[in-house]
C-alpha positions in Angstrom: 14.7 -0.2 28.7 13.9 -2.7 25.9 16.7 -4.3 24.0 17.2 -2.9 20.5 15.2 -4.7 17.8 16.6 -6.0 14.6 14.9 -3.9 11.9 12.8 -5.5 9.2 11.0 -4.1 6.2 8.5 -5.7 3.9 7.0 -4.1 0.8 4.4 -5.2 -1.7 3.7 -4.0 -5.2 0.2 -5.5 -5.7 -1.5 -8.8 -5.9 -3.2 -9.8 -9.1 -2.7 -11.6 -12.4 0.6 -9.9 -13.1 1.5 -10.7 -16.7 4.8 -12.5 -17.0 6.3 -9.8 -19.2 5.7 -7.3 -16.3 7.4 -9.4 -13.7 10.9 -7.9 -14.1 9.5 -4.3 -13.7 7.6 -5.4 -10.5 10.7 -7.1 -9.1 12.9 -4.1 -9.8 10.3 -1.7 -8.4 9.9 -3.6 -5.2 13.7 -3.9 -4.8 14.2 -0.1 -5.2 11.4 0.6 -2.7 12.9 -1.8 -0.2 16.3 -0.3 -0.6 14.9 3.2 -0.1 13.1 2.2 3.2 16.1 0.1 4.4 18.5 3.0 4.0 16.5 4.7 6.8 16.2 1.7 9.1 19.9 0.8 8.7 21.0 4.2 10.1 18.6 3.7 13.1 15.8 5.8 11.6 12.1 5.3 12.5 9.8 2.8 10.9 7.4 5.6 10.0 10.0 7.3 7.9 11.0 4.0 6.3 7.5 3.1 5.1 7.0 6.5 3.7 10.2 6.4 1.8 9.5 3.0 0.4 6.0 3.9 -0.7 7.2 7.2 -2.2 9.6 5.3 -4.3 6.8 3.2 -5.7 4.6 6.2 -6.3 7.4 7.5 -8.6 7.5 4.2 -10.4 5.0 4.0 -13.4 5.0 0.2 -13.0 2.5 0.5 -10.1 -1.0 1.8 -9.5 0.1 4.5 -7.2 1.2 8.1 -7.9 2.6 8.1 -11.5 1.1 5.2 -13.4 -2.2 5.1 -11.6 -5.4 3.9 -13.3 -7.9 6.4 -14.7 -11.5 6.8 -13.6 -14.4 6.9 -16.0 -13.8 10.6 -16.5 -10.3 10.0 -17.6 -8.8 11.4 -14.3 -6.3 10.1 -11.8 -7.6 10.1 -8.2 -5.3 8.9 -5.4 -5.7 7.4 -1.9 -3.1 6.8 0.8 -2.7 6.0 4.5 0.2 6.0 6.9 0.1 4.8 10.5 2.5 4.9 13.5 2.3 1.8 15.7 3.8 3.4 18.7 1.0 6.1 19.1 -1.8 4.8 16.8 -1.6 8.2 15.1 -2.5 8.0 11.4 -3.1 10.2 8.4 -5.1 9.4 5.3 -6.2 11.1 2.1 -8.7 10.1 -0.6 -9.7 11.1 -4.1 -6.9 13.6 -4.4 -5.6 14.8 -7.8 -2.4 16.7 -8.8 -0.4 15.1 -6.0 2.5 12.8 -6.9 3.2 11.5 -3.4 -0.2 11.0 -1.6 1.6 9.0 1.2 3.5 12.1 2.2 0.4 14.2 2.1 -1.2 11.6 4.4 1.7 12.0 6.8 1.3 15.7 6.8 -2.4 15.3 7.7 -1.2 13.2 10.6 1.4 15.6 11.8 0.2 19.0 10.8 -3.6 18.9 11.4 -6.1 18.0 14.1 -7.6 15.4 11.7 -6.8 11.9 10.5 -8.5 11.8 7.1 -9.0 14.5 4.4 -10.6 13.9 1.0 -10.9 15.5 -2.4 -10.7 19.3 -2.7 -10.3 19.7 1.0 -7.2 17.5 1.0 -5.8 19.4 -2.0 -6.4 22.8 -0.3 -4.5 21.4 2.7 -1.7 20.3 0.5 -1.4 23.8 -1.1 -1.5 25.5 2.4 1.5 23.3 3.4 3.6 23.9 0.3 3.0 20.5 -1.3 3.9 21.0 -4.9 1.1 20.3 -7.4 1.8 18.3 -10.5 -0.1 18.5 -13.8 -2.4 15.6 -14.7 -0.1 14.4 -17.4 2.7 14.0 -14.9 0.7 11.1 -13.4 -0.4 9.6 -16.7 1.4 6.9 -18.6 0.6 5.6 -22.1 -0.3 2.1 -20.8 -3.1 3.5 -18.6 -4.4 5.9 -21.3 -4.7 2.9 -23.7 -6.4 0.8 -21.0 -8.9 3.7 -20.4 -9.7 4.0 -24.1 -10.2 0.2 -24.4 -12.5 0.2 -21.4 -14.6 3.0 -22.8 -14.9 1.1 -26.0 -15.6 -2.2 -24.3 -12.5 -3.6 -26.0 -9.4 -5.4 -24.7 -9.0 -6.9 -21.2 -11.7 -5.8 -18.7 -10.9 -5.4 -15.0 -12.4 -8.8 -14.1 -9.9 -10.5 -16.4 -7.1 -9.4 -14.0 -8.9 -10.0 -10.7 -9.4 -6.2 -10.8 -5.8 -5.2 -11.4 -4.4 -4.2 -8.1 -0.9 -2.7 -8.2 -1.7 -0.9 -5.0 1.6 -0.5 -3.1 2.4 -0.8 0.6 5.1 -1.2 3.2 5.4 -2.4 6.8 8.4 -2.0 9.0 10.0 -2.6 12.5 12.7 -0.3 13.6 15.6 -0.6 16.1 13.5 1.1 18.8 10.8 -1.7 18.4 8.3 0.6 16.7 6.1 -0.6 13.9 4.6 1.4 11.0 2.5 0.8 7.9 1.7 2.7 4.7 -0.5 2.0 1.6 -1.0 4.0 -1.5 -3.2 3.4 -4.6 -4.8 4.9 -7.7 -7.8 2.6 -7.1 -9.4 0.4 -9.7 -9.5 0.9 -13.5 -12.5 2.9 -14.8 -13.8 3.6 -11.3 -16.5 6.2 -10.8 -15.2 9.6 -9.8 -15.0 9.9 -6.0 -14.8 6.1 -5.5 -12.7 5.2 -2.4 -11.6 1.7 -1.8 -10.0 0.0 1.2 -6.5 1.6 0.9 -7.0 4.8 2.9 -9.4 3.3 5.4 -7.8 2.6 8.8 -7.9 -1.1 9.6 -8.6 -2.0 6.0 -5.8 -0.7 3.7 -3.3 -0.7 6.6 -3.0 -0.8 10.4 -0.1 -0.6 12.8 0.1 -1.2 16.6 3.2 -2.0 18.6 1.2 -4.4 20.7 0.3 -6.6 17.7 1.6 -6.0 14.2 1.8 -3.8 11.1 -0.2 -4.7 8.0 -0.6 -3.4 4.5 -3.2 -4.8 2.1 -3.9 -4.9 -1.6 -6.6 -6.3 -3.8 -10.3 -5.7 -4.5 -11.1 -2.8 -2.1 -14.8 -3.4 -1.9 -14.1 -6.9 -0.5 -11.1 -6.1 1.7 -13.0 -3.4 3.6 -15.9 -5.8 4.4 -13.5 -7.9 6.6 -11.4 -5.0 7.9 -8.6 -7.1 6.8 -5.5 -5.3 8.2 -7.0 -4.8 11.7 -8.3 -8.4 11.7 -4.7 -9.6 11.0 -3.3 -7.5 13.8 -5.9 -8.9 16.2 -5.0 -12.4 15.3 -1.3 -11.7 16.0 -2.2 -10.1 19.4 -4.1 -13.3 20.3 -1.0 -15.4 19.6 -0.9 -16.2 15.8 2.3 -15.8 13.9 2.3 -13.2 11.2 2.2 -15.9 8.6 -0.7 -17.6 10.3 -2.6 -14.3 10.6 -1.9 -13.5 6.9 -3.2 -16.9 5.8 -6.2 -16.7 8.0 -7.4 -13.3 6.8 -7.0 -14.2 3.2 -9.0 -17.4 3.8 -11.7 -15.3 5.5 -11.6 -12.8 2.6 -12.3 -15.6 0.1 -14.9 -17.4 2.2 -16.9 -14.4 3.3 -16.7 -12.1 0.2 -15.4 -14.2 -2.7 -12.9 -11.4 -3.1 -9.2 -11.4 -4.1 -6.3 -9.7 -2.3 -3.0 -10.0 -0.5 -1.4 -8.8 2.8 2.0 -8.3 4.3 2.4 -8.5 8.1 5.3 -7.7 10.5 5.2 -8.2 14.3 7.3 -6.7 17.1 9.4 -9.9 17.3 10.7 -9.3 13.7 8.7 -12.1 12.1 6.7 -11.5 8.9 4.0 -13.1 6.8 2.8 -12.8 3.2 -0.4 -14.3 1.8 -2.6 -13.8 -1.2 -5.3 -15.6 -3.2 -4.5 -13.9 -6.5 -2.2 -15.6 -9.0 0.8 -13.4 -7.9 2.0 -10.9 -5.4 5.0 -8.7 -5.9 7.1 -8.2 -2.8 10.5 -7.6 -1.2 11.8 -8.3 2.3 14.9 -6.7 3.9 16.1 -8.1 7.2 19.2 -7.7 9.5 22.3 -7.1 7.5 20.4 -5.6 4.6 19.8 -8.8 2.7 17.0 -8.2 0.1 14.7 -11.0 -0.9 12.5 -9.9 -3.8 10.2 -11.7 -6.2 6.8 -12.5 -7.6 5.2 -15.0 -5.3 2.9 -17.5 -7.1 -0.3 -18.8 -5.5 
């Protein structure tokens, strides 16, 4: 029998040009998410439950582009994507382009546990949610004034455009190691501002938005989805760890590859079975929190 592991949780609240006036809200949101996930790990709970709890907390926080507070598409609608993955079994659940769902990460977990599938999208995912008693929320429950103003500005061609912020990417995610030595990862997003209806980025794609394998690592990514998926960034980081890289070396390497091969921007968080972690990004900032043995929380906005 393996010796008990020291639990570890890392969360991110997006990698982009986070305006200084928004730093306190990002720090507070990451701290609350870390505390929600850690409460589960501290009592010996599973990593899978911890990452779901952490991401749910951020889906409730209008600071982030996930759940409430998500960006609007060109039609003025919120469409959400999420993934969750269990490193002990490689089981995963994902949803894409769903509306009226405040916690897409929990819907993704239901897809994993209550269906024969791994990925449901659009109306099919919403029908699955209804069939399993997931409460629907009205569109205005996910809408915040900041995003409505951004949408109107984008339609008018006024104000900051997506490129001015490295494509704002407040996508959220969490990775965890529990006492049993199991890893898990989860990622949730509202996508990019003014996206076409039905657009799906990297976040719900296994190996891109997240990946978890007890033999290597757990990874969650954030950034420009169209670039991140080209290098299958999360699985690539896991493969590097499996070949002997530390989580920090793997994180640095995949971000370097992202920049070199695609010219894209993003960030990753990585945790391995030894309780080591890495954080890397090539945007100006990444919001994050780390909780290690004893429950000590390190939280902040890391500058490039």
